[in-house]
C-alpha positions in Angstrom: 1.9 -26.9 18.2 -0.2 -27.2 21.4 -3.9 -26.3 21.5 -5.8 -25.0 24.5 -8.9 -22.9 24.8 -7.1 -19.6 24.4 -5.4 -20.9 21.2 -8.8 -22.1 19.8 -10.3 -18.7 20.4 -7.3 -17.1 18.5 -8.0 -19.4 15.6 -11.7 -18.7 15.6 -10.9 -14.9 15.6 -8.5 -15.4 12.7 -11.2 -17.3 10.8 -13.7 -14.4 11.4 -11.1 -11.9 10.2 -10.4 -14.0 7.1 -14.1 -14.5 6.3 -14.7 -10.7 6.5 -11.6 -9.4 4.8 -11.2 -11.9 2.0 -14.1 -10.4 0.0 -14.1 -6.8 1.1 -11.3 -4.9 -0.7 -9.3 -4.3 2.5 -6.6 -7.0 2.4 -7.2 -10.3 4.1 -3.4 -11.1 4.3 -2.6 -7.7 5.7 -5.3 -8.1 8.4 -4.2 -11.6 9.3 -0.6 -10.6 9.7 -1.5 -7.6 11.8 -3.9 -9.7 14.0 -1.1 -12.3 14.5 1.3 -9.6 15.6 -1.2 -8.8 18.3 -2.5 -12.3 19.2 0.7 -14.3 18.5 -0.7 -17.7 17.5 1.3 -20.4 19.2 2.7 -22.1 16.1 5.8 -22.3 14.1 6.5 -19.6 11.5 6.3 -22.2 8.7 2.9 -23.4 9.8 1.6 -19.8 10.2 2.8 -18.9 6.7 0.9 -21.8 5.3 -2.1 -21.4 7.6 -2.7 -17.7 6.6 -3.1 -18.9 2.9 -4.8 -22.3 3.3 -7.5 -20.9 5.7 -8.8 -19.0 2.7 -10.1 -22.2 1.1 -13.0 -22.0 3.6 -13.8 -18.6 2.1 -13.5 -19.9 -1.4 -15.9 -22.7 -0.7 -18.5 -20.1 0.4 -18.2 -18.5 -3.1 -18.6 -21.8 -4.8 -21.7 -22.5 -2.8 -23.3 -19.1 -3.4 -22.4 -18.8 -7.1 -22.7 -22.5 -8.0 -25.3 -21.9 -10.7 -23.1 -19.3 -12.4 -19.9 -21.3 -12.0 -20.9 -24.9 -12.9 -21.2 -25.2 -16.7 -23.2 -28.5 -16.8 -26.9 -28.8 -16.2 -28.6 -32.2 -15.6 -32.3 -32.8 -16.4 -33.8 -36.1 -15.8 -31.8 -38.9 -17.5 -30.9 -36.9 -20.5 -27.3 -35.9 -21.4 -26.0 -32.9 -19.5 -26.6 -29.5 -21.1 -23.4 -27.5 -21.5 -23.6 -23.8 -20.8 -21.0 -22.4 -23.3 -21.2 -18.9 -21.7 -19.9 -20.3 -18.4 -17.2 -22.2 -20.2 -16.2 -19.0 -21.9 -16.1 -17.1 -18.6 -13.8 -19.7 -17.1 -11.4 -19.3 -20.1 -11.4 -15.6 -19.4 -10.6 -16.4 -15.7 -7.7 -18.6 -16.8 -6.3 -15.7 -19.0 -6.6 -13.3 -16.0 -4.7 -15.8 -13.8 -1.7 -16.0 -16.0 0.2 -12.8 -15.0 -0.3 -13.4 -11.3 0.8 -17.0 -11.6 4.0 -16.0 -13.3 4.9 -13.3 -10.8 4.0 -15.5 -7.8 6.2 -18.3 -8.9 9.1 -15.9 -9.6 8.9 -13.6 -6.5 6.7 -15.2 -3.8 9.7 -16.3 -1.6 11.3 -12.8 -1.9 8.0 -11.2 -1.0 7.6 -13.5 2.0 11.1 -12.8 3.3 11.3 -9.0 2.8 7.9 -7.4 2.4 5.6 -9.0 5.0 6.2 -6.1 7.5 3.8 -3.8 9.2 5.2 -0.7 7.4 4.7 -2.3 3.9 1.2 -3.4 4.9 0.3 0.0 6.3 1.7 1.8 3.2 -0.3 -0.4 0.8 -3.5 0.0 2.9 -3.2 3.8 2.7 -2.1 4.0 -0.9 -4.9 1.9 -2.3 -7.4 3.5 0.0 -6.6 6.8 -1.7 -6.8 5.1 -5.1 -10.3 3.7 -4.4 -11.5 7.2 -3.5 -10.0 8.8 -6.5 -11.4 6.2 -8.9 -14.9 6.4 -7.5 -14.8 10.2 -7.7 -13.7 9.8 -11.4 -16.5 7.3 -12.0 -19.1 9.8 -11.1 -18.6 11.3 -14.6 -18.5 8.0 -16.4 -21.0 5.3 -17.4 -19.8 1.7 -17.2 -19.2 0.1 -20.6 -19.5 -3.4 -19.1 -22.6 -4.0 -17.0 -22.8 -7.8 -16.8 -20.3 -10.5 -16.0 -20.9 -12.2 -19.3 -19.9 -8.9 -21.1 -16.3 -9.0 -19.9 -14.1 -9.6 -22.9 -10.8 -11.6 -23.0 -8.9 -8.3 -23.3 -10.7 -6.9 -20.2 -10.0 -10.2 -18.4 -6.3 -9.9 -19.1 -6.2 -6.3 -18.0 -7.9 -7.2 -14.7 -5.3 -10.0 -14.4 -2.5 -7.6 -14.8 -3.9 -5.5 -11.9 -4.2 -8.6 -9.8 -0.4 -8.8 -9.9 -0.3 -5.8 -7.5 -1.9 -8.0 -4.8 1.4 -9.9 -4.3 2.4 -6.9 -2.1 0.9 -7.5 1.5 -1.8 -5.0 2.4 -2.9 -4.5 -1.2 -5.8 -6.9 -1.3 -6.4 -9.4 -4.2 -10.0 -8.4 -4.4 -9.1 -4.7 -4.1 -6.5 -4.9 -6.9 -8.9 -6.7 -9.3 -11.8 -4.4 -8.5 -9.7 -1.3 -9.0 -8.5 -2.6 -12.4 -12.1 -3.5 -13.4 -13.5 -0.1 -12.4 -10.7 1.7 -14.3 -11.5 -0.1 -17.6 -15.2 0.6 -17.3 -16.6 -2.5 -15.6 -19.6 -2.0 -13.3 -19.2 -2.5 -9.6 -21.4 -5.7 -9.5 -19.7 -7.3 -12.5 -16.2 -6.4 -11.1 -17.1 -8.0 -7.7 -18.5 -11.1 -9.4 -15.4 -11.5 -11.6 -13.3 -11.1 -8.6 -15.1 -14.0 -6.9 -14.6 -16.2 -10.0 -10.9 -15.2 -10.1 -10.4 -16.1 -6.5 -11.3 -19.8 -7.0 -8.3 -21.0 -9.1 -6.0 -18.4 -7.5 -6.6 -19.5 -3.9 -6.6 -23.2 -4.8 -3.3 -22.8 -6.6 -1.7 -20.7 -3.8 -2.9 -23.2 -1.2 -1.4 -26.1 -3.1 1.9 -24.3 -3.3 1.9 -23.5 0.4 0.9 -27.1 1.4 3.6 -28.6 -0.8 6.2 -26.2 0.6 5.1 -27.0 4.2 4.9 -30.7 3.6 2.2 -33.2 4.6 3.5 -34.0 8.0 0.7 -32.3 9.9 0.2 -32.9 13.6 -3.3 -33.5 14.9 -3.3 -30.1 16.5 -2.3 -28.4 13.2 -5.0 -30.2 11.3 -7.6 -29.3 13.9 -6.4 -25.7 13.7 -6.7 -25.6 9.9 -10.2 -27.2 10.1 -11.5 -24.7 12.7 -10.1 -21.8 10.7 -11.6 -22.9 7.4 -15.1 -23.7 8.9 -15.3 -20.3 10.6 -14.0 -18.5 7.4 -16.6 -20.4 5.3 -19.5 -19.4 7.6 -18.5 -15.8 7.9 -17.8 -15.5 4.2 -21.3 -16.5 3.2 -22.7 -13.6 5.2 -20.1 -11.1 4.0 -20.5 -12.0 0.3 -24.2 -11.5 0.5 -23.7 -8.2 2.3 -21.1 -6.9 -0.2 -23.3 -7.7 -3.3 -26.2 -5.9 -1.6 -24.1 -3.0 -0.5 -22.5 -2.2 -3.9 -25.8 -2.1 -5.7 -26.6 1.1 -3.8 -23.1 2.4 -2.7 -19.6 2.9 -4.1 -16.3 1.6 -2.7 -15.2 4.8 -1.1 -16.2 3.6 2.4 -13.6 0.8 2.0 -11.1 3.4 0.8 -11.5 5.5 3.9 -11.4 2.4 6.1 -8.1 1.4 4.6 -6.6 4.8 5.1 -7.6 4.9 8.8 -6.4 1.4 9.5 -3.1 2.1 7.7 -2.5 5.1 9.9 -3.4 3.2 13.1 -0.9 0.4 12.1 1.8 3.0 11.4 1.1 4.7 14.8 0.9 1.4 16.8 4.1 -0.2 15.4 5.9 3.2 15.4 5.2 3.6 19.1 6.1 0.0 19.9 9.4 0.3 18.1 10.2 3.6 19.9 9.2 2.1 23.3 11.2 -1.1 22.8 
């Protein structure tokens, strides 16, 4: 892989796209694959497959920074022994439960998905379908009152249900955050609690997926490849901080229908663009 100014700009743009789309329920992987179709990052297919996942670690570190007080179960005061927050420990156990279904499916089918479903048509179809689902669920929720208002009120059963919905995100264009938020809303979790649980869930999921992709790629990185990863992660981290704060503020006053409409419009544009390109070529 060779880096020049144009390639660096491509990586920065991909980092911006990742930082925005990782937390909004609009599919970061789908956007990254579509952007790469248009920009064509000058790298091997093996590196790009790994890059599009590992770059998400920058976004994950932004979540850890913002929600550190809610995520770290130990509190240190003076020279006394650390105080253990049992509620945070309990929440992490729920996250582990929620991760189990997705971990199993990813191990069994990740290679097949990579080989057969990472196509513009599949991405566009998933964008449109779940866009419609978001709109329908939010319309349904107008007549309902959430049964779970706070993150700490999510039960082990609810965590498992959300984890089952997360399995849907293995299909490109679905959105990991979108799938978990849809599942949470359907079982009566409030928008804020659903978003926060999605942030917690992302931490082990993305660290695990990144480890799998790095092991699969190997550790024989060139200096250009390491530089590319570093730029992408730093940009994704910076943008993610702004986007997470925006999302948490937005959903306190609005529902998710705007993201549903965005998905539908983008999916149609993708279908139109790649349909025309296929016809012309």
